[in-house]
DOPA-895994 format. One line per 10 residues: number of its first residue (from 1); their letters; for each residue x negated, y negated, z negated of C-alpha. Coordinates in nm, 2 decimals, padded with zeros to 4 digits. Layout:
BEGIN
NUM) A) X,Y,Z; ...;
% end
This chain:
BEGIN
1) MSQPISELRA) -01.73,-02.34,-02.01; -01.36,-02.41,-01.97; -01.25,-02.56,-01.64; -00.88,-02.59,-01.56; -00.75,-02.52,-01.21; -00.67,-02.84,-01.04; -00.56,-02.72,-00.69; -00.48,-02.41,-00.49; -00.50,-02.41,-00.11; -00.37,-02.13,00.11;
11) RRVWDSRGRP) -00.44,-02.09,00.47; -00.39,-01.84,00.75; -00.71,-01.67,00.86; -00.78,-01.36,01.07; -00.87,-01.00,00.99; -01.07,-00.75,01.19; -00.77,-00.63,01.38; -00.69,-00.98,01.50; -00.40,-01.01,01.26; -00.32,-01.30,01.04;
21) TVEVEIFTAG) -00.40,-01.27,00.67; -00.41,-01.51,00.37; -00.71,-01.70,00.23; -00.68,-01.88,-00.10; -00.92,-02.15,-00.22; -00.92,-02.26,-00.58; -01.06,-02.59,-00.71; -01.13,-02.68,-01.07; -01.11,-03.02,-01.24; -01.49,-03.00,-01.26;
31) GVRGRAIAPA) -01.52,-02.99,-00.88; -01.61,-02.62,-00.85; -01.44,-02.41,-00.59; -01.41,-02.04,-00.49; -01.21,-01.85,-00.23; -01.11,-01.51,-00.12; -00.93,-01.33,00.17; -00.68,-01.06,00.14; -00.75,-00.74,00.33; -00.48,-00.52,00.49;
41) GASRGSAEAS) -00.44,-00.14,00.52; -00.32,00.07,00.81; -00.21,00.38,00.61; -00.05,00.27,00.29; 00.10,00.44,-00.02; 00.47,00.37,-00.06; 00.41,00.24,-00.41; 00.13,00.00,-00.34; 00.15,-00.38,-00.32; 00.26,-00.47,00.03;
51) DLRDGGTRLG) 00.19,-00.77,00.24; 00.46,-01.04,00.29; 00.50,-01.09,00.67; 00.73,-01.32,00.85; 00.88,-01.08,01.09; 01.03,-01.19,01.42; 00.85,-01.19,01.75; 00.56,-01.43,01.70; 00.23,-01.25,01.64; 00.42,-00.92,01.65;
61) GMNVGDAIER) 00.60,-01.01,01.33; 00.27,-01.01,01.14; 00.25,-01.39,01.06; 00.19,-01.49,00.70; 00.37,-01.83,00.68; 00.60,-01.71,00.40; 00.31,-01.57,00.19; 00.13,-01.90,00.23; 00.44,-02.09,00.13; 00.47,-01.87,-00.18;
71) VRTVIAPALT) 00.12,-01.96,-00.28; 00.18,-02.33,-00.23; 00.53,-02.36,-00.39; 00.54,-02.08,-00.65; 00.19,-01.97,-00.75; 00.01,-02.30,-00.74; 00.24,-02.49,-00.98; 00.23,-02.20,-01.22; -00.15,-02.18,-01.23; -00.24,-02.55,-01.22;
81) GVDVSAQEEI) -00.40,-02.65,-01.55; -00.48,-02.30,-01.65; -00.85,-02.22,-01.74; -00.99,-02.05,-01.43; -01.19,-01.81,-01.65; -00.88,-01.67,-01.80; -00.84,-01.40,-01.54; -00.60,-01.18,-01.74; -00.38,-01.47,-01.83; -00.37,-01.58,-01.46;
91) DSIIDQLDPS) -00.29,-01.23,-01.34; -00.03,-01.20,-01.61; 00.14,-01.52,-01.48; 00.13,-01.37,-01.13; 00.29,-01.06,-01.27; 00.57,-01.26,-01.43; 00.63,-01.45,-01.11; 00.67,-01.12,-00.92; 00.70,-00.81,-01.15; 00.77,-00.57,-00.87;
101) PTRSYLGGNA) 00.49,-00.31,-00.82; 00.50,-00.37,-00.44; 00.49,-00.75,-00.48; 00.80,-00.78,-00.27; 00.87,-01.15,-00.35; 00.52,-01.31,-00.35; 00.35,-01.06,-00.12; 00.04,-00.86,-00.21; -00.16,-01.07,00.04; -00.07,-01.38,-00.16;
111) TVATSLATLH) -00.13,-01.23,-00.50; -00.46,-01.06,-00.41; -00.61,-01.36,-00.24; -00.52,-01.58,-00.54; -00.65,-01.33,-00.80; -00.97,-01.27,-00.62; -01.02,-01.64,-00.56; -00.98,-01.70,-00.93; -01.25,-01.45,-01.01; -01.49,-01.61,-00.75;
121) TAAAVAGEPL) -01.42,-01.96,-00.89; -01.48,-01.85,-01.25; -01.81,-01.69,-01.15; -01.91,-02.02,-00.98; -01.82,-02.21,-01.29; -02.04,-01.98,-01.49; -02.32,-02.03,-01.23; -02.35,-01.65,-01.18; -02.31,-01.42,-00.88; -01.98,-01.23,-00.91;
131) WRYLDTDVRS) -02.14,-00.90,-00.99; -02.34,-01.04,-01.28; -02.03,-01.23,-01.41; -01.86,-00.89,-01.44; -02.17,-00.71,-01.59; -02.49,-00.88,-01.71; -02.67,-00.54,-01.75; -02.64,-00.37,-01.41; -02.90,-00.09,-01.38; -02.77,00.10,-01.07;
141) LPRPEVQIIG) -02.58,00.05,-00.75; -02.29,00.26,-00.62; -02.37,00.51,-00.36; -02.24,00.43,-00.01; -01.96,00.63,00.16; -01.97,00.54,00.53; -01.74,00.62,00.82; -01.91,00.78,01.12; -01.60,00.90,01.31; -01.26,00.73,01.28;
151) GGAHAARRVD) -00.93,00.91,01.31; -00.57,00.91,01.20; -00.41,00.57,01.18; -00.75,00.41,01.25; -00.78,00.57,01.59; -00.43,00.60,01.74; -00.40,00.94,01.57; -00.63,01.10,01.83; -00.70,01.34,01.55; -00.51,01.38,01.23;
161) LQDFMVVPLT) -00.77,01.32,00.96; -00.83,00.96,00.90; -01.20,00.93,00.82; -01.50,01.15,00.88; -01.76,00.99,00.65; -02.11,01.06,00.51; -02.26,01.02,00.17; -02.64,01.00,00.13; -02.73,01.24,-00.16; -03.11,01.21,-00.20;
171) AASIADALCQ) -03.17,00.85,-00.10; -03.28,00.66,-00.40; -03.21,00.30,-00.29; -02.93,00.12,-00.10; -03.18,00.03,00.17; -03.29,00.39,00.23; -02.94,00.52,00.21; -02.82,00.28,00.48; -03.12,00.36,00.70; -03.02,00.73,00.68;
181) VAEVYRCTGE) -02.66,00.65,00.76; -02.76,00.44,01.06; -02.96,00.73,01.19; -02.66,00.97,01.15; -02.44,00.71,01.33; -02.68,00.68,01.61; -02.74,01.05,01.65; -02.37,01.13,01.64; -02.31,00.87,01.90; -02.57,01.04,02.12;
191) LFAARGPVLG) -02.38,01.37,02.08; -02.06,01.20,02.19; -02.23,01.04,02.49; -02.37,01.37,02.60; -02.02,01.52,02.60; -01.87,01.25,02.83; -01.77,00.89,02.85; -01.79,00.69,02.53; -01.44,00.57,02.45; -01.51,00.29,02.20;
201) VADEGGHWPA) -01.47,00.26,01.82; -01.20,00.31,01.57; -01.06,00.03,01.34; -01.34,00.05,01.09; -01.62,00.08,01.34; -01.67,00.45,01.35; -01.70,00.64,01.68; -01.37,00.71,01.86; -01.28,01.08,01.80; -01.32,01.21,02.15;
211) VARNEEALAL) -01.25,01.57,02.03; -00.97,01.82,02.08; -00.95,01.94,01.72; -01.02,01.80,01.37; -01.28,02.07,01.30; -01.46,01.98,01.62; -01.53,01.64,01.46; -01.67,01.81,01.15; -01.90,02.02,01.36; -02.02,01.72,01.56;
221) LTDGIVRAGL) -02.09,01.52,01.25; -02.28,01.81,01.09; -02.49,01.83,01.41; -02.55,01.45,01.39; -02.69,01.49,01.04; -02.93,01.76,01.16; -03.02,01.55,01.47; -03.11,01.27,01.24; -03.37,01.49,01.06; -03.16,01.53,00.75;
231) RPGIDMAISL) -03.05,01.84,00.56; -02.67,01.88,00.56; -02.54,01.91,00.21; -02.88,01.83,00.06; -02.98,01.49,00.20; -02.65,01.40,00.36; -02.30,01.53,00.30; -01.96,01.48,00.45; -01.67,01.30,00.29; -01.32,01.33,00.44;
241) DVAASEFEAG) -01.02,01.09,00.41; -00.75,01.33,00.50; -00.46,01.08,00.43; -00.23,01.37,00.42; 00.08,01.16,00.36; 00.06,01.06,00.72; 00.14,01.41,00.84; 00.32,01.57,00.55; 00.70,01.62,00.55; 00.90,01.84,00.32;
251) GNYTLSSEGR) 00.59,02.01,00.18; 00.47,02.11,00.52; 00.16,01.97,00.70; 00.17,01.92,01.07; -00.15,01.86,01.27; 00.00,01.69,01.57; -00.32,01.68,01.76; -00.34,02.06,01.74; 00.03,02.15,01.74; 00.00,02.34,01.41;
261) TYAADEWVGV) 00.21,02.33,01.10; 00.11,02.47,00.76; 00.29,02.53,00.43; 00.11,02.35,00.14; -00.08,02.65,00.02; -00.19,02.73,00.38; -00.30,02.38,00.43; -00.52,02.39,00.12; -00.66,02.72,00.26; -00.76,02.53,00.58;
271) IDSWLRDYPI) -00.95,02.27,00.38; -01.11,02.54,00.17; -01.24,02.70,00.49; -01.39,02.37,00.59; -01.56,02.34,00.26; -01.72,02.68,00.32; -01.83,02.60,00.67; -01.94,02.23,00.64; -02.13,02.02,00.39; -01.82,01.85,00.25;
281) VAIEDPAGEH) -01.84,01.70,-00.10; -01.54,01.47,-00.12; -01.18,01.50,00.00; -00.94,01.20,-00.02; -00.57,01.26,-00.04; -00.58,01.63,00.06; -00.20,01.65,-00.02; 00.08,01.40,00.04; 00.17,01.13,-00.21; 00.51,01.31,-00.27;
291) DPDGMRTATA) 00.36,01.65,-00.31; 00.23,01.69,-00.66; 00.22,02.07,-00.64; 00.00,02.04,-00.33; -00.24,01.80,-00.51; -00.26,02.02,-00.82; -00.33,02.32,-00.60; -00.60,02.13,-00.41; -00.76,02.02,-00.73; -00.76,02.36,-00.88;
301) VLGERSLIVG) -00.89,02.54,-00.57; -01.14,02.28,-00.44; -01.22,02.05,-00.74; -01.52,02.25,-00.86; -01.69,02.20,-00.53; -01.56,01.86,-00.42; -01.44,01.53,-00.54; -01.06,01.53,-00.50; -00.99,01.16,-00.45; -00.65,01.00,-00.51;
311) DDYIVTSPER) -00.56,00.71,-00.29; -00.20,00.70,-00.18; -00.13,00.94,-00.46; -00.24,00.70,-00.74; -00.23,00.36,-00.56; -00.48,00.20,-00.80; -00.23,00.24,-01.08; -00.36,00.30,-01.44; -00.04,00.47,-01.53; -00.05,00.71,-01.23;
321) ITAAAADGAC) -00.42,00.79,-01.29; -00.35,00.88,-01.65; -00.05,01.09,-01.55; -00.23,01.27,-01.26; -00.52,01.36,-01.49; -00.28,01.51,-01.74; -00.11,01.70,-01.46; -00.44,01.85,-01.33; -00.42,01.65,-01.00; -00.73,01.47,-00.86;
331) NTALIKVNQA) -01.07,01.41,-01.03; -01.17,01.08,-00.87; -00.99,00.75,-00.82; -01.01,00.52,-00.51; -00.98,00.17,-00.64; -00.84,-00.10,-00.40; -00.75,-00.44,-00.54; -00.49,-00.50,-00.27; -00.31,-00.18,-00.37; -00.28,-00.31,-00.73;
341) GTVSRAAQAH) -00.20,-00.67,-00.64; -00.44,-00.83,-00.89; -00.80,-00.80,-01.00; -00.69,-00.73,-01.36; -00.47,-00.44,-01.27; -00.74,-00.29,-01.04; -00.99,-00.32,-01.33; -00.74,-00.15,-01.56; -00.71,00.14,-01.31; -01.09,00.17,-01.29;
351) AAARAVGWGT) -01.11,00.18,-01.67; -00.83,00.44,-01.68; -01.02,00.66,-01.44; -01.33,00.64,-01.66; -01.12,00.71,-01.97; -01.01,01.05,-01.83; -01.36,01.14,-01.71; -01.30,01.08,-01.34; -01.54,00.94,-01.08; -01.46,00.61,-00.91;
361) IVSARSGESE) -01.48,00.47,-00.55; -01.42,00.10,-00.49; -01.29,00.06,-00.14; -01.22,-00.19,00.13; -00.93,-00.16,00.38; -00.91,-00.10,00.75; -00.81,-00.46,00.81; -01.10,-00.65,00.67; -01.29,-00.99,00.69; -01.62,-01.14,00.60;
371) DVSVAHLSVG) -01.51,-01.15,00.24; -01.76,-00.96,00.03; -01.56,-00.91,-00.29; -01.57,-00.53,-00.27; -01.95,-00.53,-00.29; -01.95,-00.73,-00.61; -01.67,-00.54,-00.77; -01.82,-00.21,-00.70; -02.15,-00.32,-00.87; -01.99,-00.51,-01.15;
381) WGADLVKVGS) -01.74,-00.24,-01.24; -02.01,00.03,-01.22; -01.84,00.24,-00.95; -01.99,00.57,-00.84; -01.93,00.51,-00.47; -01.84,00.22,-00.25; -01.64,00.26,00.07; -01.61,-00.02,00.33; -01.59,00.16,00.67; -01.87,00.21,00.91;
391) ITRGERTAKW) -02.21,00.06,00.95; -02.11,-00.14,01.25; -01.90,-00.46,01.29; -01.95,-00.77,01.10; -01.66,-00.73,00.85; -01.83,-00.40,00.74; -02.19,-00.50,00.75; -02.11,-00.81,00.55; -02.05,-00.58,00.25; -02.35,-00.35,00.31;
401) NELIRIDEEL) -02.58,-00.65,00.36; -02.45,-00.81,00.04; -02.54,-00.49,-00.15; -02.89,-00.51,-00.01; -02.91,-00.87,-00.14; -02.78,-00.77,-00.48; -03.03,-00.49,-00.50; -03.31,-00.74,-00.42; -03.19,-00.98,-00.68; -03.19,-00.70,-00.94;
411) GGVPLRPFPL) -03.55,-00.62,-00.85; -03.46,-00.28,-00.69; -03.24,-00.04,-00.88; -03.15,00.32,-00.81; -02.83,00.44,-00.67; -02.59,00.61,-00.91; -02.60,00.99,-00.91; -02.34,01.16,-00.70; -02.07,01.26,-00.95; -02.09,01.63,-00.87;
421) R) -02.47,01.66,-00.90;
% end
């Protein structure tokens, strides 16, 4: 059923770091509405869509008045009267208004909130939940990838690696998987508490990395899996977001928390040793975004035993995914709508990853809100994994709880097999 857009409203709301972000609400001529909130990342690829911030001193320069004004004065007039179900047309109009990959004029926060709000409104017009609007024949759910220990830019760089996560491997349902993850989170917390004062949580709700070395966090997490009564590497495995661009310079990798610098091949050797010693099954951005040789080497050396996930390296770009696959770099794509700038471009990136035989992970960002779009996109696009942070804090549990509701509505469906199994 066709319903033209009659009004777009944009407002300032707040993300999980207490920073302003953009919410867009769309109304149709038939009286239907939908809305979405733009997330924000801490570590970002240089080629991804970037937020438009006001600068200056107010709110630390992070205010979003300019982005909201762009929605009201540039985007809204261009989209008014367009059929809300014409997602690709709407996103194409946004592209024409700001063709820069980084969305330097409109702001990625303005374009993402608008594009996602369009999708939510179209689903509401169709009378369907968003996941079913995207796929009427869902038969499985993505497997959760959940942060247990935070690091890197998410924890004041207390350690260098950004995320120490777990992936349930034998759990058959989302409910069982999240129960297992909750046990690992609790048990790992007990191990931290036994070592000394608990220092709080990282940006995405994981335990603060009160450790001296990166490998110490790996050992603690492995012990937490065992303490939870699970078999490391069989029932529960570890996934790392290395975010290597954050500590790579000139082809060298410096672990500031340990005072060590490695050449690219030495750095891959360090990760290789971790794979031998710990139950690691996925490594995100093991090399820097400007180090294609390092990423090719990592994929060649580690790719048979681990997912090699491109994040900053591919920035949810279908062209970069196709090129990386041809170059022998990565074997899995992290998909973030706010990297791409629109839903359509993110969907194209997901399709490009499937076309080259890659696995896919639909991901939230470190600056999140109660918006549950990620849960629906991961189901509707048929992603292998979904990554939204830890199993604590409302902006994270909102997504996990939505997946539980989706599973219930489906009558209980299995989790997708882990791509390497």
